[in-house]
Steps between C-alpha positions, in 0.01 A plus 500: 500500500633837407585747773257790432700749702812412305301522177366848586835647603666327209262674262555820695873468445456434125263792462770699672691477175226695331400726783798542734780494247360773276405721795826420671682615188288818512594537866869429460542701182223758446438619857870575571526639150195733527599623848837601364399634160194697615463743788247433772225708343537330159492160656186618675340534150574133426364399836174690448437392138543134585264539789231585244594187307416288802149644515441470124610142480248397763219684321585353159531139622183537719556171691496290186836333574362340816173434318692316231671275755171435682308389190783339303668304777250220521317554173482284190453817299828672576520624141162670511579662833831628361347637179225676694723666754771594249243646260359710779839644596591566139204734446529679830876553466466624146222738598717639781796558272290686245333724760836581667662586165221741410473660845869500604511878529209539748605194697858631531374836621285338771791302650760777462670400174324733257830591337576134429192337336738253342549345847129423508508342152799281572363398839158411352647263244723337767203445730275374219752241387583391854132462589421296187801268544403402855269233362751333263738496795222350718450227235872422512483473878188281489674265259799479735757650260700711743818487284319655202357758731843576636668530161245750366520713815884492497500607130262787584706633790832451318382717214368760744833517687700505185303789354519695826878465500516603133280808529599623843865395532657436164324761283570816705873416499523404130311773320703460180405135453286447186257279691470756779444780247220298339323386818580731788347836596638649824177694558308175563697437819306294751254407222751241384402295802148469353626452140722213611215338688268544199736326263562216747123449550450492121761228465328303775174527310670360186645208695154411632337489154484114494311498831275786383417316178397194704193704597364461147452125549184574699238772483399782733224375727272789610321308776831366635639854493211627712557217749872569526435877528259444788774304680774750408349843548528495881868420444519816290367697793742320729783557253425871471490537873819294518679739270392780728676316775805438281546815292280787619767634732731561204235726350393671825858584611533742208193697615512467882865581578546877531675656199787633714593136576541411130224240461643352174834445673328338795306281256825396334659410833192301601491307168866415514490371857180311435698305242733375776215269608518342159601154627177474702294645218645252250451205743136586554435557133666179377315310776168648381569393140559141605249483787181616332473215246642261767225591753222451250642167378516364855156623608327167443743294704411362841781667691486832309438717806793358696718543191399866479586548866841341455566716193422809708750395767781432252425829318519701826825339605661561161376859495635568852836357393510760217393774747795418725748452216434843355489682835803333649709573192335834411837677482565297187154520345499880533795522261268409211349852496683829452640679802258789461206264558621314810353732765173308466644165615292500822190396305655176373408277804147629498455441126648152526255400773209665314575294187521180705161577662359564152615148403330359806180669386537336159533161668187572700306610193459144380193458725286746308636400157418131551152571642419746216450776760735742329285795618661447845835564337374819357373614844834411665714686257262800501549508877874500446471775243301716742774453759764587247329820393430617852847429637674661205275806496538558875871429543686569176496883557671441834718190455545481124575167334552332839122521552448329168722206598311448828168536320587191296568292812192621689278446196612140423500400864136609538405311187664185628326516838155555352548241221611239752198565714261461203679190375421322826130524414498427133796268428691419813863408429704381803764772489739489795446865573666504843819348367507738198467799733779358718736470203419856387565625855835312512611652166407847615681442831815386320485804276460740797772322697739549214414869461509585871790288633726368222573803286769639722638175638845378404565239235370467144129585473463241224580223752244623750241521217574139398466377860163678531380338178609162629308556826183566298559201270570253779193620693277451194643160410455376860146641528385360167692169509176307492373674183840476336521128566145442377577640156858370495374145529282534186 
């Protein structure tokens, strides 16, 4: 009998090639590059524009990715489900691109980029392509082809990085090159970030053509579309509210920080330091990609609920290990961003824990997805959005981006508590909540002990950090030895 935990985390690791490796390349190359090529205010522009991308992608996918998994996972009509969902996203994405191209001027004026309507046009095409291609990528995931998924993603990000380096590093220093003379215009400046992304997304679309053409093997089913939409539209509401939790702060900071404190510079500092939590973000994201189809495929098994509980435990332990790794060796991670941005390092532990709690919420969300009560998910994330808006509005003027970091943690923690309470009524999963809380408390204690007592002590700090990591690891292995042995014997 296959070990399901090993299967899940094995798939998580493989999907990491397609999710972690590209984003890690972005992190290792583009974030240090941008924070050294651009000043803080210019990097703030990038941070703000890509916050809008997060919102738009949720709107343009309107929960259909999860709907596709729900209806195609155990269906004999996978092809019809795929054709229906892909056809729907094709028309909505195309409509969005056309509207944005025609109304780029007014839209740019509303969000403060009236002098650069081209930003709106480029961003619209990027978002339209990325929204449409979520379903071909979902099909690849459903058919368990993580290597294909990884290769396409790596090709996309490699092109993006290469073009960024060409336009922003090579071209300004080689103005006499024939290729530079043909392709480069120094007045575009930060716009080359969007142009590079647009070209990379277009290549991704071309690479997915065989999967897109597969939709023509079946027809669009109007009644099936209505059924999937009924399932998915609460996820759209939840997704929109979720993007409020994730990205609204990057929009509000520009408007709520007093002008004398240089809000765009503060936004740039916040965006750069937020990226230092990238290991946790990537871990949660690659887990989500592997876990959603896994959870649905295991839902009919006898021991499904216990399996979900064990997955939660392993997820929390892995996430807390990342939390400690980054915080205990933060002096090294901070080197990835430019020196002008490092004053915001105090938000990194908060953002790391907030992203872990967000992953816990995703694990919990299986109860309302399996019981088709997705409206509960919408309510939960709307609650989180309300908390995010209130905390940011009240405290950004006084505490700046630090308030935004804490808003994330407070928001996701509230969502987890309420979701757990509701899950006990509707789909009780035997999570070991007390032990999870104990492990979180231990990790926080180790972090605080390191900050308060070990920073000025003699000897190499790296050794103390390693010892603290070992304390956590040994405690977890001892506490979970029964669970480890259970799955090890399979």
